[in-house]
C-alpha positions in Angstrom: 83.6 84.4 138.1 84.2 83.2 134.4 81.2 85.1 133.0 82.1 88.2 134.3 85.9 87.9 133.0 84.1 86.7 129.6 82.2 89.6 129.2 84.4 92.2 130.3 86.4 92.1 127.2 83.4 92.0 124.8 81.6 95.0 126.7 84.6 97.1 126.4 85.2 96.3 122.8 81.7 97.2 121.6 82.0 100.8 123.7 84.9 101.5 121.7 83.2 100.2 118.4 80.4 102.0 119.3 81.9 104.9 119.7 83.7 104.3 116.4 80.5 104.0 114.6 78.8 107.5 116.0 82.0 109.3 114.6 81.7 107.5 111.3 81.0 110.4 108.2 79.9 106.8 106.7 76.3 106.5 106.1 75.9 102.4 106.8 72.5 100.9 106.8 71.5 99.4 110.3 69.0 96.8 110.9 70.1 94.9 107.4 68.6 91.0 107.8 71.6 88.4 108.0 70.6 85.5 105.9 71.4 82.0 107.4 70.1 79.4 109.7 68.7 81.2 113.3 70.3 79.5 116.3 68.4 76.7 117.7 64.7 78.0 119.2 65.2 81.0 118.0 62.5 82.9 116.4 62.9 82.9 112.6 63.1 86.5 111.5 60.5 87.3 108.2 62.8 88.6 105.5 61.5 92.1 103.8 60.0 91.6 100.2 61.9 92.7 97.3 59.8 94.6 94.9 60.2 92.9 91.2 62.8 95.0 88.7 60.7 96.7 86.0 60.1 95.0 82.7 62.4 95.5 80.0 63.1 94.2 76.6 66.5 94.1 77.3 68.4 91.1 78.2 70.4 92.3 80.8 68.2 94.9 82.3 67.4 93.1 85.3 70.9 92.1 86.2 71.7 95.6 86.2 68.9 96.9 87.9 70.0 94.6 90.8 71.4 96.1 94.0 75.3 94.8 94.6 75.2 92.2 97.2 76.6 93.5 100.3 79.8 91.6 101.7 79.3 89.6 104.9 81.8 89.7 107.9 82.4 86.7 110.5 85.1 87.9 112.6 85.7 84.1 113.5 86.8 83.4 109.6 89.6 86.2 110.4 90.6 85.0 113.8 89.9 81.4 114.2 90.4 79.2 117.6 93.7 77.8 116.6 95.0 81.0 116.0 93.9 82.2 119.7 95.4 79.0 120.8 98.7 80.0 119.3 98.5 83.3 120.8 97.5 82.9 124.1 99.4 79.4 124.2 96.3 77.9 126.2 93.2 75.8 125.1 90.2 77.9 124.7 86.5 78.0 124.3 84.7 77.8 121.3 84.0 81.1 119.2 81.7 83.3 120.8 80.3 85.5 117.8 78.1 88.3 117.9 77.2 90.8 115.7 74.9 91.5 112.6 77.3 90.2 110.0 77.2 92.9 107.7 78.8 96.2 109.2 80.0 94.3 112.3 81.2 91.1 113.7 82.8 89.8 117.1 84.5 87.0 117.9 86.1 86.1 121.8 88.0 83.6 122.6 88.7 82.7 126.6 91.6 80.4 127.6 91.5 78.0 130.6 93.6 80.6 132.8 90.8 82.9 132.1 92.7 85.0 129.9 90.9 86.0 126.9 91.6 87.2 123.0 88.8 88.8 120.9 88.6 90.4 117.6 85.8 93.5 116.8 85.5 94.1 113.0 83.7 97.1 111.7 83.3 97.7 107.9 82.9 101.5 106.7 85.5 103.1 108.9 87.3 106.3 107.3 90.7 107.8 108.1 88.9 110.6 109.9 86.6 108.6 111.7 89.5 106.1 112.9 91.9 109.7 113.6 88.7 110.9 115.7 88.4 107.5 118.1 91.8 107.3 118.3 91.7 111.1 119.7 88.8 110.1 122.0 90.1 106.7 123.4 92.1 108.4 126.3 88.5 109.1 127.5 87.5 105.6 127.9 90.7 104.0 128.8 92.1 106.8 131.2 95.6 106.9 129.4 97.0 108.2 126.4 96.8 106.2 123.2 100.1 104.7 121.5 100.7 104.7 117.8 101.9 101.2 116.4 103.7 101.0 113.1 103.5 98.2 110.7 100.1 97.1 110.9 97.6 98.0 108.3 97.1 101.6 107.4 96.9 103.2 110.7 97.3 101.4 114.0 97.3 102.4 117.6 97.2 100.7 121.4 95.1 101.8 124.0 96.1 100.4 127.2 94.4 101.3 130.7 91.0 99.7 131.0 90.7 98.8 127.3 93.8 96.8 126.5 92.7 97.1 122.6 95.2 97.4 119.6 93.2 99.0 117.0 94.0 98.9 113.2 92.6 100.2 110.1 92.5 98.2 106.9 90.9 99.9 103.7 87.5 100.7 105.3 87.6 97.9 107.9 88.1 98.9 111.6 89.7 95.9 113.3 89.8 96.0 117.4 92.1 93.2 119.3 91.3 92.9 122.7 93.8 90.8 125.2 92.5 90.4 128.8 94.6 89.3 131.4 97.7 88.8 130.0 99.4 91.9 131.6 102.2 93.4 130.2 102.5 90.9 127.5 99.2 92.4 126.1 100.4 94.3 123.4 102.6 91.4 121.8 99.9 89.6 122.2 97.7 91.8 120.0 100.8 92.0 117.6 100.7 88.9 117.1 97.1 88.3 116.5 97.2 90.8 114.2 99.8 89.5 111.8 97.4 86.7 111.9 94.4 88.2 111.1 95.7 90.9 108.6 96.5 89.2 105.6 92.7 87.8 105.8 90.7 90.7 105.9 90.1 92.3 102.2 
């Protein structure tokens, strides 16, 4: 029973995240390798070889030719276990983090009463793709989205089957999902957003 309740918010969050990726006009690279240790027992993915920069007499030629470093995303740094416990008012599980850490990241916390809160972050969002996702959200949630003021550049609440607060900050799409908290869901999602937004670049 606990497994189904844990999986549900993650699946619903990722559904809208996938929708957002499909609507986005930004051509983000997919399947970029993420550096870092693999989980215990997991096979190590080989890293593709990086072509050497052409030789040059200029001392800064190699630095100029080097590709920009891709910023990493870790939703658990934006929304911590302590944050989740403060929002839900209950002890929660250790963070379950998913995503590639480059274009997206998702963290999910489940409380002792099986309520849950999660954060999904997707880089590369635009105002246009955010508006398109908002317009399409009713087909998933079953209810009209409700604009929410005072959070990020734009925000809306998708209730119904989703219970998600969607926020655009710069080029980041943030989706905060609250499960099994009834009428308190939007208020709790807003409390989570107020903790998360100052940490998002």
